[in-house]
N, C-alpha and C positions, 0 to 999 in steps of 0.2 A: 752650397749643396754639392757643387761639382768637386770641390776639394775633399769634402767628406766622403763622397762616393769613391774617389780614387784611393784615399787612405784606407777605407774599409775594404775595397777590392784587393789592395796590396796585402793587407792583413789576412784576408781570406785565402789568397794564394799561399802565403806562408803557412797557414794552418794545414793546407793539403800536404805540404812537405813534412811537417812535424807528425801528422797522423800516419803518413806512409812510413816514416822512421819508426813509429810505435809498432806498426804491423810487422816490419822487418825484424824488430827486436823480439817479437812473438813468433818468429820463424815462418812468417808468411813469405812466399816467394815473390820476387820482383815481377816475374812473368804473370802471376795470378793477379796482383794488384793492377798492373798496367792493362791487362786484357779487360778486366771487368770495369775499370774506370772508363776506358774507351767505349766499351759496348753499351753500358748503361747511360753514359753521357749522350752518345749518339741516339739511343732509343728514346730518351726523354725529350731531347731537342727536336727529334723528328715528330713525335706525337704532338708537341706544342705547335709545330709548323706544318702539320699534315696538309692543310688546305692550300699551302703555298708551293707545294711540290709541282714542278713542271717537268713533264716527260721529255721535253726537248733537250734538257741537260744530259739525259742518258743516250739520246739518239745522236746528238752532235759529237763527232769523234774528238774534235779539238777541245770542247768544253769538258767532256767526260775524261779525257786524258789529263787535263789540268786538275780535275778533281782527284784522280787516282794519285798523281804526283804529289799533290798537296797532302793527301792522306798519309803517304809513306814518308816523304822527306820532312813534311811540316809537323805531323802529329806523332808518328811512331818514334822517330829519332828524338824529337823534343821530349816527349813524356817518358818513353822507355829509358832513354839516356839519362834523364833527370832522376828517375827512381833508382837506376843502377848506381848513379853517383851518390845518392843518399845512402844506399845499401853499403857502399864501401867507405864513405866518409860520414857525413851527417847532414841534416836538412839545411843548417846555416851555411856550411861550406859549399854545398852543391848549388844553393840558390845564389850565393855571392858570385860564383864562377859563371853560372848561367847568365847572370846580369851583365857580363862583359859582352854580350851579343851586339849592343850598339857600336862597339869598336870594330867588330867584324863587318858590320854594315858599312861603316866608314871606309874601311879598306876596299870593300867591294865597289862602293860608289867611286872611289879614286880610280880603281881599275877601269870601270865603265867609262868614266869621263876622261880617262887617259891624262890624268894630272897628278902632280906630286902632292903628298899629304902636307897640310899646313903645320906650322910649328906646334900649335896647341894640340893638333891631332896626334902628332908624333909623341908629344909629352904624355898624352892620355894612353897611347899604346905602350909606351915604356912603363908607365905605372902598372898597367895590367900585367905585363910580362914579369915585372919585379914582384908583384903580388903573388903570381902563380909560383914563382921561385920560392918565396917565403912559405907558402902553403906546402910545397913539395918537400922542402929541405929543413924547415924550421929555422932558416937563416944560415945553416951550415952546408956549404957547397959539397962537402965530402960525404954527406949523409942524406940520400933521398929515401924517404920512407915508403911503406907499402901503399900509402894513399895515392901513389901515382896512378893506379888503376882507376880510382874514383875521380881523380882530377881529369883523366883522359875522357871518361864517360861524361863528366860535366862539360868539358870543352865540346864534345860531340853534340851534347844537348844545346849548347849555345849556338852552334852552327844550325841546328834544327830550328831554333827560334828565329834566326836570320831568314831562313827559307820560309818559315811560317809567316814572317812579317812581310816578305816581299812577293810571295807567290800567290796565285789564284785571285789576284785583284779584280780581274775582269768578271769572273763568275760571281764573286762576292758582291760586286756593285750591281750585277744584273739580277741575282736571285735572293740576295740578302745574306747577311753574315751568319745568323743563327741556323738557317737552313743548310748552308754549305758546311758549317761546323758539325751539324748533326749528321749529315750524310758522310762527311769525311771521317768523323769519329767512328761511325759504324763500319765503314769500309776498312779503316785502319785496324779495328779489332779483329776482323776476319783475316786481314793480311798478316797480322801478328800471330794469329792462330796457326796459319799455314807455315809461317817462318819457324815457329816453334814446334812444327809437326804435331800439333794437337797436344803437346806436353804441358798442359795447364794443371797444376796440382789441385787436389781437392782437400777441403778442410771442413771440420766440424765447427760451425759458427758459434762463438760465444756472443753475449750481448755487447761486450766492449768492442770486439772486432767488427760486429755488424754496424755499430754506431760509428766506428772509425772509417769504415768503407763508405758509409752513407755521407759522412762529413766530407770525405775526399771528393765525392761526386757532386753533392748538392751545394756545399759551402765552397770547397777549394777549386771547383771547376766551373760549374754553371753560375753560381752566385758571384764568384770573383770575376769571371769573364763579363757578366752583365753589368756589374757595378763599375768596373773599370771603363767599359765602353760608354756607359752613360756619363761618367766623369769626363771622358775625352770630348764627348758631344757638348758639354757645358763649358769647359775651360780650355779646350784645345789640346792637341797632342804634346806640345812642348812642355807646358806646365804639368801635364799629367805624367809625363815620363820623368820629370824631375821629382815630383812628389812620390812617385812609385818607388823611390829609393827606400821607402819604409819597408818594402817587401823583404829584401835580404836581411835587413836589421831585425825585423820582427821574427823571421825564421830562426836566426841565430839566438835571439833572446828567448823565444818559446822553447827551442831545443834545449837550452841551458836550464830554463825554469822548470819544465815539465819532465824532461828526459834525463836531466843531469849531465848533459854534454859539457865537457870542459874545453875551454878555449884559452890558449896561452896568449901572452902579450904579443908574440909574433903573429899569431892568427888574427888577433884584433887589428894589428897594424895592416895586415894584408887586406882585411875587410875594408878598412878605412881608405886604403889606396884604390880599391876597386870602385867604391862609391865616388871618390874624388875624380877618378878618370871619367866616369859617366857625366858628372857635372861639367868637367872641362870640355868634353866632346859635345855636350848640348849647348854650350855657350855660343858656338859658331852659328847657331840657328837663331 
């Protein structure tokens, strides 16, 4: 059941990226999708965890600061950067690059521990860099394509995942993951609103766009998050992270199947190198 939960959670995450790509193709703005995803995710999680809210979290300056930092660096950069990357590239490419976050964690850990990276870690890092080069140039060093903007947003999103994974541990352990996620998501939506100076476009909803946004919130965010964490509880973080390789593969496949996104052989090679690098990096654990 643990393996099943992780696989299903990874597929659900992939669904959120493909649904976002669908909305962008229908001329919905990244800012609109990002704001309402954060806002309604936060609102729903808070309603579910209303009885668990502790006012000490808002009174204690250290804990509240940790919550604010987590909301901005962990959620806004991760989710807004991810959707920006999808807008400029596609769901498969953005998810693949975001999946390089464990390599960034490795470098950060090496820096904290003041040690040199191991050979297998350096190999994994090289594979990531080479894969990014392939995605940027199509294998031709003289031709960097316009997707460099999307690649940079995806890298920023990967750094957000790193912060998301490493920050706010103390308050999460103390108050519970879903409560902190709910509060942080709601705070992040207001911070994003301020950063965008209230410039959130308005749209006339169609049934398809309504269902797509609902899928992003309930399936691709709350559902995926809950399933993955339940899987981690049952089979442990290492096996879960290895099995979660299904996520970028599923995103690329669904983007191709439902949205007609074309991937060249060079793109597929880059995807394979990113997944291989994650496996190599996980072996040392």
